[in-house]
N, C-alpha and C positions, 0 to 999 in steps of 0.2 A: 639096224632098222632102216628101211628105204621106203620111198613113196609107194612103190609097188606093193609093199607088205601091208599097207593100210586096208586093202580089200580082203586080206586073209582073216577069216572069222576066228581063228584059233588064238591069235595073240591079243585081241581085245583093244588094240591101240586106237581104232576108230572111235569106239565108245568113250575112251578116256579123253580124246581130243574134243568130242562133242560136249562131254560133261564140263571140261575146263572152259569151253566157250560160253556155255550157259551160266556157269558160276561167275565168269568175268562180267557178263551183262548184269547179273543180279548185284554184284558188288559195286559196279559202276552206278546203278540206279540208287542203291543204298547210300553211297558216298555223296551223290548229288542231293539226296533228300536230307541227310544230316547237315550238309553244307548250307542248305536253304533254311533249315530250322534254327541252326546255331550261328548264322552268318553275322560277322562283325560284332559279336558280343550282345546283340539285341535279340531277345527271345521272341520267336514267332510261334504261332500255333502249330502243334505237331500234325494237325489235320489240314495243312495248307493246300494239299491237292484237292480238297473239297471246296475250295474257295470259289471256283467257277460255277459250282452247282447251287450256291446260296442264292436265295431270292433277294433282289434289291428292294429295300424299303421304299414305299411311295414317298414322293416329295411332300405330300400334304401332311404326313405324320412325322413329327419330330419328337425325339425324347426330350423331356424337360431338363434344362440345365440349371444347376444351382450355382449362383454367383454371389460372392460376398463383396459388397460395395463398401468402400470406406475403411476396410481393414485388409492389410496384406501381411502374410507371415513369411519372414525370412529367417532361415536358420544359418547362422554363421558359426563356423568352427575355425577360429583364427589360430594358425600355427605360430610358434615363437619366431621363426624366420620372417614371416609376413609382418608380424608386429614390429620386429626390428627394422625392417625396410620402411614401414610406414613412419616410424619415429625418425628415421634417417632423413626421409623426404621432408617431414615437418621441420626438422632442424635446418635443412638446407634452404627451405623457404624463408625461415626467420633470418638466417645468416648466409646469404648466397656466396658461393665461391666460384672460381673459374675452373675448378678441377673436374667438374662433372659436365659431360657433353649433353646429356639428356636427363631431365627431371620431369616426371609425370606425377601429378597429384590428383588422385581420385578420378582417373580416366574412365569413361563409360562409352559403350557402344550399344545402342538399342535399335533393333529392327522393329518397325511399326507392325502392329497386328493387321492381318488381312483376312477377309472372308469370315469375320466374327471371331477370329482367334486372338488371344491376348498378345501383347508385344513380347518380343524375345530379347533377352539380355545376352549379348555376345561377350561383353566385358563389363564387370560391375566393380567400380571403385578400385582400379588398379593404381597403386602407388609404387613408383620405381625410380631409382636414381642410378645412372650409368656413368662411371668415370670415363674420362678421355682415354682412348687407346684400348678400351676393353671390347672384346668381341662378344656379342650377345645374340642368341638365337631364341626365337619363341615359336 
C-alpha cells in the first residue's frame, strides 16, 4: 500500500481511514465524558453537558433549609488499632517517658464555616504517640 493508492476506489482504504478517524473522535469524546462523570471517585450527574443550559434560580427565592440546633449526630466506628493507640497516649500522659518524640492527645483542626456553611473538621480527636527514631508519614 502506498499514499498514491488511497485515491484508488477499488481497494477501499480511503474509506477505512475515514472511519478510523471518526471512531477515534467518538471514543475520545466518550472517554472525556466518562472521566468527567466518574472523576476522582465523586459521582457527578450523567447529564453534566446540560449544565450550561439550566436556568439560574433567582436570588430572591431560596430553598428552605432544615437545621437542628442543639443536637449533633456523630457516628464513630472505632477500630481496635485506634483504640490501642488512644490507650497508649492516655498511659503516656499519666506516666510520661523520654522514649516518645511526639505525643498528640485529641488533636483537632476545624475550619470555620463561611457563607452560611457549617464548620469543617479536618482532624477530629487524633491521638498519636511516635517513638524517637521512627519515620512517620501522614
